[in-house]
N, C-alpha and C positions, 0 to 999 in steps of 0.2 A: 504494500500500500504506500503510495506516495504521500508526502505531507499534505494534508488537506488545506494548509496555509491559513485559512480564516476560521475563526470560531463561529459555528452556526447560531450561537446565542447572542454574542455581543459584537462580532466582527473583528476582534483583535487577532493578531498573528499568533498562531499556535507554535509552541516549542516542541521539538522532538526530544524525548527523554527515554533512555534505556533504563528499564525498571528491573531491579534484581528481585527474584522470587526465591524465598527460602527453600532450599532443597534442590534447586535447579541450577545448573551451570550456565545455561543460556539466559538471555535477558529478553523480556517482552518490550516491544517498542510502544510507547504511549505518546499521544499528541495532546499537550496540555495548554490550557488558556491561563495566562498569568493574571487576567483581570477578574474573570467570573468563576474560576475553578472548574469549568467544563473540561472533560478529558474523554478520550476514546483510545482504545488499543488497536494496534495493527493486527488484523485477524491471523495473518500468516505466522508472525513471531509468537503470538499468544498460543496458537495451536501447537507449535513446536515445544513451548515450555510445558504445556499441559501433557503432551505426550511423554516428555522427559520425566515428569513427576509420576506418571503412571507406572514407569518401569523402575522407579526407585523403591527399595524396600522400606517397609514401615519402620520408623524409629521412634521409640518412646523412652524418655529419660526415666530411670529407676534409681532408687537409693539402696545401697547395700545395708542390710540390717544385721545386728548381732542376734543369733538364735540361741547360743549357749556359750560357755566359756571358750571353746575352741572352734566354733562353727559360725560362719557368716552365710547369709542367704539374700535372695531377692524375691519379691512377690511378683507374680505374673499379672499384668493388667487385665481387667475383665474383658476388654476388647480382643486381646490376644487369645484368651481362654476360649471365648465364644467362636472366634473366627477359625481357630484350629481344632475346636471340639475336644479340648483337653479335659480329662476327668481326673478326680482325686485318685491317687494310687497308680497313675500311668507311669510307665518306665520310659526314661529318656537316656540317650547317650550324650555325654559331654566330651568335647575335644578342644584342645588349646593349640590352634595352628601357629600362633605367635604371641608375643607379650601384650598385644592390644585387643585380642579377639577370643571369645568363647563361642563355640558352635554347639547348639543344642539340637539333637536329631530325635524326632519323635518316632516311636515304634508303631 
């Protein structure tokens, strides 16, 4: 989409702005009015960002808690439990591929 140049609401010249979206490497292009706060997004760049976000894994921040004297743990978020249909007593395999990752594999 080419810069539409003029704001359809007030006629001011629109600014082209590359907008960062959390979780996406690419940026969506927005055309913004400095006078009346009108804005619109370029459909092509927006679709690319949405597609990129679809392929990124779900990430949820969790806090490590103390379970007992020598054990730490994390709680699984209810959204993860429901989406993966995890039940109490389910067995999982843990692996540590490097010092920054823990992989949990469901059975």
